[in-house]
N, C-alpha and C positions, 0 to 999 in steps of 0.2 A: 513592720512599719518602714524599715529601711528599704525594702524591695519596692514598696509603693512609692516612696519618695524618689527612688532611682527611676522608676517607670515614668513618673511625672516629669522629672528632669529630662529624660530622653524624649518624651513627647514634646516638652517645651522647646528643646533644642531643635527638634525636627520642624516644628512650626516656625521657629525663628529662621531656620535655614530657608524654608519655603518663602517666607515674607522677604527675606534678603534677596533671594533670587529675583523676585519681581522688581525690587528697587534697583538692583545692580543693572539689570537689563533695561531699566526704564520702561519695562513692559509688564503690565500687571499679570497677565496669564502665562508667564514663562513656563509654569508647570504644565501647561498644555503639551509641552514637549513629551512629557511622560503620559499624558492623558489625551492624546489625540493628534497633536501636531505631528508627531513622528509618522503617523499613518498618512498624513497629508503630504509629507516630504518625499521626494524621489529617493530611490536607492542611492544615487550619487550624492545627494544632500546629506543623507544619513551617514554615508561613508565619510564624507568630508568632516562631519562633526566627530565621528568615531576616531578618525585618523589624525585629528588636530593634536599637535604636541604642545602641551602647556610648558612654560618655562618662566624663569625669573623675569625676563624682559616683558613678556606678555602680562604677567601678574602685576608688575609695576605700572604698566600702561593702563590696565583695567582699574587699578587703584586710583590713578591720576584722573581718569575719566569720571569715576565714581565721586571722588572728592570735588572735582570742578563742577560736575553736574549738580551736586548737592549745594555747593556755594552759589551756583547760578539759579537755584530753585527751579530746575528743569522738572516739569511734571511727568509723571509716569503716563505712558500711553496704554490704551486698551487695544489689543489685537482684535480685528474683525476676522474671526476664524473662517468665515465664509470666503474670505479673500486670501487666505494663507494656503499656498500650494507649493511654496518653495522658500528657501532661505532668503532669496532676493525679495519676495513678497514681505517677509518679516522685516527685512532691512528697510524697505521702502516705507512701510508703516511707521517704523521707528523714527525716521527722519522727517516724516510729514507732519508730525505732531508739533514740532517746535523748530523754527529755522536755525536755531543756535546749535542743534545737535550735530549736524554734519560737520561744521567747522570745529566743534569740540572734539569729535572723533578724529578728524584729520590732524588736529594739533598734537594728538597723542599717537599718530601713526597708524590709525585704523581707517579702513573704508567701513561703511555701514555693514556690509556683508561680513567682513573679517571680524567686526565687533560682535555680531550676532553669533558667528561660529565659535569664537573664543569663549563667549559667555555660556553658550549652550554646552560646550565641552567642559568648562569649569563647573557649572551648576550640575550637569549630569553626573560628573565624577563625584562631586560632593554628596549628592543625593545617594549615589550608589554606595559610597563608603559608609555613610551614615546607616543606610539600610542593612548593609553587610554586617555591621556591628550589632544589630538588633536581631536576636534569635528568631523572633516572630516574622520579621521582614526579610531576613537573609534568604529564605526559600524563594523569594521572588527575583533574586539577582542571579543572573547567569554570569559568573565571574569570567568564564572563558571569552565572553564578548566584550569585556571591559578593556579599555586601553590601559595596559599595565603601567606604561610610562606615566600616564596621567594620575593613576591611582597612587603610585609612589611619590609623584610630585606633590599631590594633594596632602598625603600623609606627612611628608617632610616639611611642608609649609602650612600645615593646618592652623597653627596658632596665628600666623600672619593673615591667613585668609579669614579666620574667625574674627580677628580684630577689624578687618576691613568690613565684614558683615555687620559687626556691632556699630561701627562708625556710621555706616549707611542707614542703620536702623534708627538712628537718632531723630530723623524727621517724622517717624511714624508714631 
């Protein structure tokens, strides 16, 4: 019974993480990064995400954008995948949904492009760490391709990141 409960909690946490990713980016299909967006991005865009270095400043600014976006009732946008061929396409779609988004990002020191990159780096790292911990999913993660700085950052700030996810979840 305990093992079934643990699997349920693990699956529940994974779903929570996936829903949070969408809210955080204000883009509903963020997980498309793992399910097709990455194939649409150029090698340089994928490298930019992989090489992005998470740090406390970036995390604090992401938290501030998330909190302000929630307070402003900014709606999540839907990516038109047929129009996503680059990070800039994603960023353009993000800001086109609501005229308040670009000033909100700017207020916290992000361009739309930087915001998308930072979020994809954080979400991708969070998903990879969660999958790595699940014996059934770990086989799908090539740890040699993970940004180890970001993995360590996520692990050392996981409680803070999970709190941010839970706070963002409140609207749903």
